[in-house]
C-alpha positions as CSV (number, residue, x, y, z in Angstrom):
1,M,3.8,-6.9,24.2
2,S,2.3,-10.7,21.9
3,E,3.6,-13.3,21.1
4,Q,4.7,-12.8,17.3
5,S,5.8,-15.9,15.0
6,N,8.8,-15.6,12.7
7,D,6.9,-17.7,9.8
8,R,7.1,-16.1,6.7
9,Y,5.2,-14.6,4.9
10,S,2.2,-16.4,2.9
11,T,1.9,-15.7,-1.0
12,S,-1.7,-14.4,-0.9
13,E,-0.3,-12.2,2.7
14,R,3.7,-11.2,0.1
15,V,0.9,-9.9,-3.2
16,N,-1.1,-7.3,-0.8
17,L,2.1,-6.2,0.9
18,I,3.6,-5.5,-3.2
19,V,0.4,-4.4,-3.8
20,F,0.5,-2.1,-1.2
21,A,4.4,-1.0,-1.3
22,V,3.6,0.0,-5.5
23,S,0.4,2.1,-5.3
24,L,2.1,4.3,-2.4
25,A,5.0,4.7,-3.8
26,L,3.1,5.9,-7.3
27,Y,1.1,8.1,-5.2
28,L,4.3,9.7,-3.7
29,I,5.9,9.9,-7.3
30,N,2.3,11.7,-8.2
31,I,2.7,14.0,-5.2
32,F,6.0,14.9,-6.0
33,L,5.4,15.3,-10.1
34,G,2.8,17.2,-9.2
35,K,4.2,19.8,-6.9
36,A,7.3,20.4,-9.1
37,S,4.8,20.9,-12.0
38,V,4.3,23.8,-9.9
39,H,6.6,24.9,-8.5
40,W,9.0,24.5,-12.2
41,G,5.6,25.3,-14.5
42,W,6.3,21.8,-16.4
43,T,3.5,20.5,-17.8
44,I,3.8,16.7,-17.1
45,F,1.2,14.4,-17.4
46,H,-0.4,13.5,-13.0
47,L,-3.5,11.8,-11.8
48,G,-6.4,13.8,-10.0
49,N,-7.9,14.2,-7.8
50,I,-9.7,10.6,-8.3
51,G,-6.9,8.6,-9.5
52,E,-5.2,10.2,-5.9
53,F,-8.2,8.7,-4.3
54,L,-8.3,5.3,-5.9
55,L,-4.6,4.4,-5.2
56,L,-4.8,5.2,-1.9
57,L,-8.1,2.7,-1.8
58,I,-5.9,0.5,-3.0
59,A,-2.6,0.7,-0.9
60,S,-4.9,1.2,2.1
61,I,-7.5,-2.5,1.5
62,S,-4.7,-4.5,-0.1
63,F,-3.1,-3.4,3.6
64,I,-5.8,-4.8,6.0
65,I,-6.1,-7.7,3.8
66,A,-2.6,-8.2,4.6
67,A,-2.9,-7.3,8.3
68,L,-5.9,-9.0,8.7
69,H,-5.1,-12.4,7.2
70,R,-1.7,-12.2,9.1
71,E,-4.1,-11.7,12.1
72,A,-5.9,-14.7,10.9
73,E,-2.7,-16.9,10.7
74,M,-1.1,-16.1,14.2
75,N,-4.9,-17.3,16.0
76,K,-5.1,-20.0,14.0
77,N,-1.4,-21.5,15.1
78,K,-2.5,-20.2,18.6
79,A,-5.8,-22.0,18.8
């Protein structure tokens, strides 16, 4: 296992992780609302396929950016 730094996250990493968490939470809420509307016959608003795709796209891009930034910082500190 590689050495990991105990440094705090930078501001950009923190922002990207917050965007990831919010978009993933919105996606999961949307999934549960869609399931509830089908199961109980509710007429409640939920995003369609494109909205779900965009939420997952935002979540994955922000997570990848945070991970790459963290790796670059660790490599910069190592060298």
